[in-house]
C-alpha positions as CSV (number, residue, x, y, z in Angstrom):
1,L,114.9,109.5,114.7
2,Y,113.0,112.6,113.6
3,D,110.7,112.9,116.6
4,L,107.6,113.0,114.3
5,S,104.0,113.0,115.6
6,D,101.8,110.2,114.2
7,A,100.0,112.7,111.9
8,Q,103.4,114.0,110.6
9,L,104.6,110.4,110.1
10,Q,101.6,109.6,108.0
11,F,102.2,112.8,105.9
12,Q,105.9,112.2,105.4
13,I,105.4,108.6,104.3
14,T,102.8,109.7,101.8
15,D,104.9,112.7,100.6
16,R,108.5,111.4,100.6
17,V,110.0,108.8,98.3
18,S,112.9,108.2,100.7
19,F,110.5,107.2,103.5
20,K,108.6,104.8,101.2
21,R,111.9,103.3,100.0
22,F,113.0,102.8,103.6
23,L,109.7,101.0,104.4
24,G,109.7,98.9,101.2
25,M,106.6,100.6,99.9
26,T,105.7,101.6,96.3
27,D,103.5,104.4,95.1
28,A,100.7,101.9,94.7
29,D,100.8,101.0,98.4
30,R,98.5,102.8,100.7
31,C,100.1,104.4,103.8
32,P,98.7,103.3,107.2
33,D,96.9,106.2,109.0
34,E,98.0,107.8,112.2
35,K,95.6,105.7,114.3
36,T,97.2,102.5,113.0
37,F,100.6,103.8,114.2
38,W,99.2,104.6,117.6
39,A,97.5,101.1,117.9
40,F,100.7,99.3,116.9
41,R,102.9,101.2,119.3
42,E,100.3,100.6,122.1
43,L,100.4,96.9,121.4
44,L,104.2,96.8,121.5
45,T,104.0,98.7,124.8
46,Q,101.5,96.4,126.4
47,I,103.5,93.3,125.7
48,G,106.8,94.9,126.6
49,L,108.4,94.2,123.2
50,F,110.5,97.4,123.2
51,D,112.9,96.0,125.8
52,E,113.1,92.8,123.8
53,L,113.9,94.7,120.6
54,F,116.7,96.5,122.4
55,A,118.1,93.2,123.7
56,V,118.0,91.6,120.3
57,F,120.1,94.4,118.7
58,H,122.4,94.5,121.8
59,D,123.1,90.8,121.3
60,R,124.0,91.5,117.7
61,L,126.4,94.2,118.8
62,V,128.1,91.8,121.2
63,E,128.4,89.1,118.6
64,E,130.1,91.6,116.2
65,G,132.5,92.7,118.9
66,M,131.2,96.3,118.9
67,I,131.1,96.5,122.7
68,A,134.7,96.5,123.9
69,N,134.0,95.9,127.6
70,K,137.2,97.8,128.5
71,G,135.2,100.2,130.7
72,K,131.7,101.3,131.6
73,I,130.1,104.7,132.3
74,I,126.8,105.2,134.2
75,D,124.8,108.4,134.1
76,A,121.2,109.6,133.9
77,S,119.4,112.3,131.9
78,F,116.0,113.9,132.2
79,V,113.1,113.1,129.9
80,E,110.6,115.9,130.3
81,V,106.8,115.4,129.8
82,P,104.0,118.0,129.7
83,R,103.8,119.7,133.1
84,Q,100.7,119.2,135.3
85,R,99.1,122.2,136.8
86,D,97.9,120.5,140.0
87,S,97.2,122.1,143.4
88,K,99.4,121.4,146.4
89,E,96.8,119.2,147.9
90,E,96.5,117.2,144.6
91,N,100.2,116.8,144.4
92,E,100.4,115.5,148.0
93,A,97.7,112.9,147.2
94,I,99.5,111.7,144.1
95,K,102.8,111.4,146.1
96,Q,100.9,109.1,148.5
97,G,99.7,107.0,145.6
98,E,96.2,108.1,146.0
99,L,93.8,109.6,143.5
100,P,92.9,113.3,144.3
101,A,89.3,113.9,145.4
102,G,86.9,114.3,142.6
103,W,89.2,113.1,139.8
104,E,87.5,109.7,139.5
105,E,84.3,111.5,138.4
106,Q,86.2,113.4,135.6
107,E,87.3,110.7,133.2
108,N,88.4,113.1,130.4
109,R,90.5,115.1,132.8
110,L,92.0,112.0,134.4
111,R,92.9,110.6,131.0
112,Q,95.3,113.6,130.6
113,K,96.9,113.3,134.0
114,D,100.3,111.6,134.4
115,L,100.2,110.0,137.9
116,D,103.7,108.4,137.5
117,A,105.9,111.4,136.6
118,G,107.9,113.2,139.3
119,W,109.3,116.6,140.0
120,T,112.9,117.3,140.9
121,K,115.3,120.2,141.1
122,K,118.9,120.4,139.7
123,R,121.1,123.5,139.6
124,N,118.1,125.7,140.5
125,E,116.1,124.3,137.5
126,R,112.9,122.3,138.0
127,H,112.3,119.2,136.0
128,Y,109.1,117.2,135.6
129,G,109.0,113.7,134.0
130,Y,111.3,110.7,134.0
131,K,115.0,109.8,134.0
132,N,116.8,107.6,131.5
133,H,119.6,105.8,133.4
134,V,122.1,104.3,131.1
135,K,125.3,102.2,131.3
136,V,127.5,103.0,128.3
137,D,130.5,101.1,126.9
138,S,133.4,103.6,127.4
139,K,135.2,102.9,124.1
140,S,132.3,102.4,121.6
141,K,129.8,104.8,123.4
142,L,127.1,102.2,122.8
143,I,124.4,101.8,125.5
144,D,124.9,98.5,127.2
145,K,122.0,98.6,129.7
146,Y,119.3,101.1,130.8
147,T,116.4,101.6,133.2
148,V,113.7,104.2,133.5
149,T,112.4,105.9,136.7
150,D,110.4,109.0,137.5
151,A,112.5,112.2,137.8
152,S,112.4,112.3,141.6
153,V,114.4,109.1,141.9
154,H,118.1,109.9,142.7
155,D,120.6,108.7,140.2
156,S,122.3,106.4,142.7
157,N,119.1,104.5,143.3
158,A,119.3,102.9,139.9
159,L,122.9,101.8,140.3
160,D,122.1,98.3,141.6
161,E,119.9,97.6,138.5
162,L,122.5,98.8,136.1
163,L,125.6,97.2,137.6
164,C,126.4,93.5,136.7
165,E,128.9,91.1,138.2
166,G,131.9,91.0,136.0
167,D,131.6,94.5,134.7
168,S,134.8,96.2,133.8
169,T,136.0,99.4,135.5
170,T,133.0,101.7,135.8
171,Y,133.1,105.6,135.8
172,V,130.5,107.7,137.5
173,D,130.0,111.3,138.6
174,S,129.8,112.5,142.2
175,A,126.1,111.7,142.4
176,Y,127.2,108.1,142.9
177,S,129.5,108.8,145.8
178,G,128.8,107.6,149.3
179,S,129.1,104.4,151.3
180,R,125.9,102.8,149.9
181,C,127.2,103.0,146.3
182,E,130.7,101.9,147.3
183,E,129.1,98.8,149.0
184,N,127.2,98.2,145.8
185,F,130.3,98.2,143.7
186,A,132.1,96.0,146.2
187,A,129.3,93.4,146.3
188,K,129.4,92.9,142.6
189,G,133.1,93.0,142.3
190,V,133.3,96.0,140.1
191,E,136.1,98.6,140.3
192,S,134.7,102.1,140.6
193,K,136.1,105.4,139.4
194,I,134.0,108.0,141.1
195,I,134.4,111.7,140.6
196,E,135.2,113.0,144.1
197,P,132.9,115.8,145.1
198,A,134.0,119.0,146.9
199,R,132.1,119.7,150.2
200,R,131.2,122.8,152.1
201,N,134.4,124.0,153.9
202,R,136.3,121.1,152.5
203,P,137.7,122.0,149.1
204,L,139.4,119.4,147.0
205,S,143.1,119.0,147.3
206,K,145.4,119.4,144.2
207,K,145.9,115.6,144.2
208,A,142.1,115.0,144.2
209,K,141.6,117.5,141.4
210,R,144.2,115.7,139.3
211,K,142.5,112.3,139.9
212,N,139.1,113.8,138.9
213,R,140.6,115.2,135.7
214,T,142.0,111.8,134.8
215,K,138.7,110.1,135.5
216,S,136.7,112.8,133.6
217,R,138.6,112.1,130.4
218,T,136.7,108.8,130.2
219,R,133.5,109.7,132.1
220,V,132.8,112.7,129.8
221,R,132.2,110.3,126.9
222,V,128.7,109.6,128.2
223,E,127.9,113.2,127.5
224,H,128.3,112.5,123.8
225,V,125.4,110.0,124.2
226,S,123.0,112.5,125.8
227,G,124.2,115.2,123.3
228,T,123.2,113.0,120.4
229,M,119.8,112.5,121.9
230,V,119.3,116.2,122.6
231,M,120.7,117.7,119.4
232,S,120.1,115.1,116.7
233,M,117.2,113.1,118.0
234,R,115.4,115.7,120.1
235,A,114.4,112.8,122.4
236,T,114.5,114.5,125.8
237,W,110.8,115.5,125.7
238,N,107.9,113.0,125.4
239,R,104.3,113.6,124.6
240,C,103.1,110.3,126.1
241,I,101.5,109.9,129.5
242,G,102.3,107.2,132.1
243,I,105.3,105.1,133.1
244,A,104.5,102.3,130.7
245,R,104.4,104.5,127.6
246,N,107.4,106.5,128.6
247,V,109.5,103.4,129.3
248,A,108.6,102.2,125.8
249,S,109.5,105.6,124.3
250,V,112.9,105.7,126.2
251,A,113.7,102.1,125.2
252,M,113.1,103.0,121.5
253,T,115.3,106.1,121.9
254,N,118.1,104.0,123.3
255,L,117.7,101.4,120.6
256,V,117.7,104.0,117.8
257,Y,120.7,105.7,119.4
258,N,122.6,102.4,119.3
259,M,121.7,102.0,115.6
260,I,123.0,105.5,114.9
261,R,126.2,104.9,116.8
262,N,126.8,101.5,115.2
263,E,126.5,103.1,111.8
264,Q,128.9,105.8,112.7
265,I,131.5,103.3,113.9
266,S,131.1,101.2,110.8
267,R,131.2,104.1,108.3
268,L,134.1,105.9,109.9
269,K,135.9,102.6,110.6
270,L,136.3,103.4,114.3
271,K,136.3,99.8,115.4
272,R,139.8,98.5,116.2
């Protein structure tokens, strides 16, 4: 929730009564050190328990009727990681799934290299890291399902994993346009509401613009999800290295977001 490092977490638990109360600790209890936090998180990552934790809380949300299933929204957001300063030849080797020459002899250097993250460019901005692909309930804005890829994977390539048979009408942006995505929607019997893109020398008609505005009134709600992660949770930048640890971090971000949103719905009595 607060995007604290392990050292800061140890300090805040030691220093703050509110943190101790949340954890059920007293002043007589000794706070675990930062290495204990790291080892525990590493264990949860290795056994894949973060996905299971997300599923357990999701099942509770379904049982309580928090997920309305009156519409879905699919979108993706970047999760940046520390950028690698590799040469062109080294990057080419990594893309081919090979270890650059000489790296196997430099264990300390190799330990700090992320061989799973990818580069991509969007609106003239370069991004390095991973993507958090989410399917969101359009009414409650709770995350229903997610998957994680490296940043170079196009948004539409995660569509098959996110879509489920029996899903309600699903809203997506123009990145999910095209025959392959339409076939995917049709194969799973899901009605799609795709924002129609304008193309070179083929501007949108007034009718198409009106349709896009109507679809956008629902699709835009997914931006509130990413906005919470960016502004409140500061969760679009990770310190960890490798796909396994980043998947665990993103899973935890999605779980905590659902907890925050569930609390908002309950306190503000938004459920109807």
